[in-house]
C-alpha positions in Angstrom: -58.6 -255.1 -76.3 -60.6 -252.2 -77.7 -60.4 -248.8 -76.1 -62.8 -245.9 -76.0 -60.9 -243.9 -78.5 -61.2 -246.7 -81.1 -64.9 -247.0 -80.3 -65.3 -243.3 -80.7 -63.6 -243.5 -84.1 -65.8 -246.4 -85.1 -69.0 -244.6 -84.1 -68.0 -241.5 -86.1 -67.4 -243.6 -89.1 -70.7 -245.4 -88.7 -72.6 -242.1 -88.4 -70.8 -240.4 -91.3 -70.8 -243.5 -93.6 -67.6 -242.3 -95.2 -63.9 -242.3 -94.2 -63.1 -238.8 -95.3 -66.0 -237.2 -93.4 -65.4 -239.3 -90.3 -61.7 -238.5 -90.3 -62.5 -234.8 -90.4 -65.0 -235.3 -87.5 -62.5 -236.9 -85.2 -59.6 -234.7 -86.4 -57.5 -237.6 -87.8 -56.0 -238.3 -91.2 -57.8 -241.0 -93.2 -54.9 -243.5 -92.9 -54.8 -242.9 -89.1 -58.6 -243.5 -88.9 -58.3 -246.6 -91.0 -55.5 -248.0 -88.8 -57.7 -247.3 -85.7 -60.6 -249.3 -87.2 -58.4 -252.1 -88.3 -57.0 -252.3 -84.7 -60.5 -252.4 -83.4 -61.4 -255.2 -85.8 -58.3 -257.1 -84.8 -59.0 -256.8 -81.0 -62.6 -258.0 -81.5 -61.6 -260.6 -84.0 -64.4 -259.8 -86.4 -65.1 -257.7 -89.5 -67.1 -254.6 -88.7 -67.7 -253.0 -92.0 -67.6 -253.4 -95.8 -66.0 -250.8 -98.0 -67.5 -249.8 -101.3 -67.4 -246.9 -103.8 -70.0 -244.8 -102.0 -68.5 -245.3 -98.6 -69.0 -248.0 -96.0 -71.8 -250.2 -94.7 -71.8 -252.1 -91.3 -71.8 -255.9 -91.1 -74.0 -257.7 -88.6 -71.0 -257.6 -86.1 -70.6 -253.9 -86.9 -74.2 -253.2 -86.0 -73.9 -255.0 -82.7 -70.6 -253.2 -81.8 -72.1 -249.9 -82.7 -75.0 -250.3 -80.3 -72.6 -251.3 -77.4 -70.1 -248.6 -78.4 -72.8 -245.8 -78.2 -73.8 -247.0 -74.8 -70.3 -247.2 -73.5 -69.4 -243.7 -74.9 -72.6 -242.3 -73.3 -71.7 -243.9 -70.0 -68.2 -242.5 -70.2 -69.6 -239.0 -70.9 -72.1 -239.3 -68.0 -69.3 -240.4 -65.6 -67.1 -237.4 -66.6 -70.0 -235.0 -66.2 -71.0 -236.4 -62.8 -67.4 -236.1 -61.5 -66.9 -232.6 -62.9 -70.3 -231.5 -61.5 -69.7 -232.9 -58.0 -69.5 -230.0 -55.6 -70.4 -226.6 -56.8 -71.8 -227.1 -60.3 -69.1 -224.9 -61.9 -68.6 -227.3 -64.8 -70.2 -230.2 -66.6 -72.7 -230.7 -69.4 -76.4 -231.3 -69.4 -78.1 -233.0 -72.4 -81.7 -231.7 -72.3 -84.6 -232.5 -74.5 -87.8 -230.5 -75.1 -91.0 -230.9 -77.1 -92.0 -228.1 -79.5 -94.4 -226.4 -77.0 -92.3 -226.4 -73.8 -89.4 -225.3 -76.0 -91.3 -222.2 -77.0 -91.6 -220.7 -73.5 -91.0 -222.8 -70.4 -87.6 -224.3 -71.4 -86.0 -221.0 -72.6 -87.0 -219.3 -69.3 -85.6 -222.2 -67.3 -82.3 -222.2 -69.4 -81.9 -218.5 -68.8 -82.3 -219.0 -65.0 -79.9 -222.0 -65.0 -77.3 -220.0 -67.0 -77.5 -217.2 -64.5 -77.2 -219.4 -61.5 -74.6 -221.8 -62.9 -72.8 -220.2 -65.8 -70.2 -223.0 -65.9 -72.7 -225.6 -67.0 -72.8 -226.4 -70.7 -76.3 -227.4 -72.1 -77.0 -229.2 -75.3 -80.7 -228.8 -76.1 -82.5 -231.2 -78.5 -86.0 -230.1 -79.7 -88.1 -233.0 -81.0 -91.4 -234.8 -80.6 -92.1 -236.9 -77.5 -91.6 -240.2 -79.2 -88.1 -239.4 -80.4 -87.2 -237.8 -77.1 -88.1 -241.0 -75.3 -85.9 -243.0 -77.7 -83.0 -240.6 -77.2 -83.4 -240.8 -73.4 -83.3 -244.6 -73.3 -80.3 -244.5 -75.6 -78.5 -242.2 -73.1 -78.4 -239.3 -75.6 -80.5 -237.3 -73.2 -80.6 -237.2 -69.4 -83.9 -235.2 -69.0 -86.6 -233.9 -71.2 -89.8 -231.9 -71.1 -92.6 -232.9 -73.4 -96.2 -234.1 -73.7 -96.5 -237.1 -71.4 -100.0 -238.5 -72.4 -98.5 -241.5 -74.1 -96.1 -242.3 -71.3 -98.4 -242.7 -68.3 -97.8 -246.4 -67.8 -94.2 -246.6 -69.1 -92.2 -248.5 -66.5 -88.9 -247.3 -68.0 -89.6 -243.6 -67.2 -89.9 -241.4 -64.2 -92.5 -238.7 -64.9 -93.4 -235.5 -63.1 -96.5 -233.8 -64.5 -96.3 -230.0 -64.9 -99.0 -227.3 -65.0 -101.9 -227.5 -67.4 -102.8 -224.8 -70.0 -106.0 -224.6 -72.0 -105.6 -225.2 -75.8 -106.5 -222.6 -78.4 -106.8 -222.3 -82.2 -104.9 -219.2 -83.3 -104.6 -217.2 -86.5 -103.3 -213.8 -87.7 -105.3 -210.8 -86.5 -106.5 -210.0 -90.0 -107.8 -213.5 -90.7 -111.3 -213.6 -92.2 -112.6 -215.7 -89.3 -111.7 -213.1 -86.7 -114.6 -210.9 -87.8 -117.2 -213.7 -87.9 -119.8 -213.7 -85.2 -121.0 -217.0 -83.7 -118.0 -218.9 -85.0 -118.5 -222.7 -85.0 -116.2 -225.6 -85.6 -117.5 -226.1 -89.2 -116.4 -222.6 -90.1 -112.7 -223.5 -89.5 -112.4 -226.2 -92.1 -112.4 -223.8 -95.1 -108.8 -223.1 -94.1 -105.8 -225.4 -93.7 -104.7 -226.4 -90.3 -101.0 -226.6 -89.3 -99.9 -228.5 -86.2 -97.1 -230.5 -84.5 -97.2 -234.2 -84.3 -100.0 -235.0 -81.9 -100.5 -237.6 -79.1 -103.0 -240.3 -80.0 -105.6 -238.9 -77.6 -105.4 -235.4 -79.2 -105.3 -236.8 -82.8 -108.5 -238.8 -82.3 -110.3 -235.9 -80.7 -109.3 -233.7 -83.6 -110.6 -236.3 -86.1 -114.0 -236.2 -84.3 -114.0 -232.5 -84.0 -113.3 -232.0 -87.7 -115.1 -235.0 -89.2 -112.0 -235.7 -91.2 -109.6 -238.6 -91.2 -106.6 -236.3 -91.9 -107.5 -232.8 -90.5 -103.9 -231.5 -90.4 -102.7 -230.1 -93.7 -99.2 -229.1 -92.5 -97.3 -231.0 -89.9 -94.2 -229.4 -88.4 -92.5 -229.9 -85.0 -90.8 -226.5 -85.1 -93.3 -224.2 -83.3 -91.4 -221.0 -84.4 -92.1 -222.0 -88.0 -95.8 -222.7 -87.3 -96.2 -219.2 -85.7 -94.4 -217.5 -88.6 -96.6 -219.5 -91.1 -99.8 -218.4 -89.3 -98.7 -214.8 -89.0 -98.3 -214.4 -92.8 -101.1 -216.6 -94.2 -104.7 -217.8 -93.6 -103.4 -221.1 -92.1 -104.7 -221.9 -88.7 -102.8 -223.6 -85.9 -103.4 -225.0 -82.4 -101.3 -224.7 -79.3 -101.5 -224.5 -75.5 -102.4 -221.0 -74.4 -99.1 -220.3 -72.6 -97.0 -220.4 -75.7 -99.1 -217.9 -77.6 -100.2 -215.7 -74.7 -97.6 -213.0 -75.3 -98.3 -212.7 -79.0 -102.1 -212.6 -78.5 -101.8 -210.0 -75.7 -99.5 -207.9 -78.0 -101.9 -208.2 -80.9 -99.6 -210.2 -83.1 -101.8 -213.2 -83.1 -105.5 -213.8 -82.4 -107.4 -216.8 -81.0 -110.7 -218.1 -82.4 -113.3 -218.6 -79.6 -115.9 -221.2 -80.8 -119.6 -220.5 -79.9 -120.4 -224.2 -79.9 -117.5 -225.1 -77.6 -117.1 -228.3 -79.5 -113.5 -229.1 -79.0 -111.5 -228.5 -75.8 -108.0 -229.7 -75.2 -105.1 -228.8 -72.9 -101.4 -229.2 -72.4 -99.9 -232.2 -70.7 -96.3 -231.2 -70.1 -94.1 -233.3 -67.9 -90.5 -233.8 -66.8 -89.2 -237.1 -68.0 -86.1 -239.1 -66.9 -85.1 -242.7 -66.8 -86.7 -244.7 -63.9 -83.5 -246.6 -63.2 -81.1 -243.6 -63.3 -80.3 -240.9 -60.7 -80.0 -237.4 -62.1 -76.7 -235.6 -62.3 -76.3 -232.4 -60.3 -76.8 -230.3 -63.4 -80.0 -232.2 -64.3 -81.2 -231.8 -60.7 -80.6 -228.1 -60.9 -82.5 -227.9 -64.2 -85.4 -229.9 -62.7 -85.6 -227.5 -59.8 -85.6 -224.4 -62.0 -88.3 -225.9 -64.4 -90.5 -226.8 -61.4 -90.1 -223.3 -59.9 -90.9 -221.5 -63.1 -93.8 -223.8 -63.9 -95.4 -223.2 -60.5 -95.3 -219.4 -61.0 -96.7 -219.3 -64.5 -100.0 -217.5 -64.3 -101.5 -217.0 -67.7 -105.2 -216.3 -67.7 -106.6 -218.6 -70.4 -109.2 -217.4 -72.9 -112.8 -217.9 -71.8 -113.4 -220.1 -74.9 -110.8 -221.9 -77.0 -109.7 -225.0 -78.7 -106.4 -226.7 -79.3 -104.1 -229.3 -78.0 -101.0 -229.7 -75.9 
């Protein structure tokens, strides 16, 4: 009968694709790791992998075992966390996800408050686009995430709590040629490249109509810190919800571009997302409370005119 340790060794080997790297990951010698895999194969009475010069590849049985092993290990981790957190939240781990925009302001503020209130909780934060965060949530790699929820409205597998809405803006560096242009219209923007994160379908379609282009985004990047740095040192434009650029705009480090024709208006659509069939651990419940509290007290006066997306 296989045990969790053998499954953990097998998952590490499948992820690394090579015995030497996997052995280092699980702190075993290569012969010890090989014996563990052989014992697992013997207990399941099947061949899990093929060895070749470049490393290993999984058989059909191996792929099936990997999927079940990952779920079992995630369940084991969740059980240990729940037990360790039961009581006063002085221990445990929270696996949290965040989209690029919530990760720029809301989530750091919430994490700071959580760390102050519960310094014993360890948090692993994954920043990614909403599609990949959903996949990670359903694979039990995450317990909770904050991201754009527009594509999740009717998803029966998810529990969704909408958060506050922020107007969208297009922003640039303060010295950008467009900042001195009176009566700025949408057509003036397209002499310059646009950088943005991966967009929900609703926003992508509106941007196509707004620009008159099939592919209006020149640079796609899901790291918002990189986007801000790119905009700050070039003539590239970018779009974001107002809350994540408010401090930089108010400090004069970035500028927004108000459009006189008001032709494209978007907004954020942040939400807290968890699995519909799972109760949250005490640490995740604490994180949820902190995020909701901070979200309710955010008070950023939006620009009178702006464009962008959430």
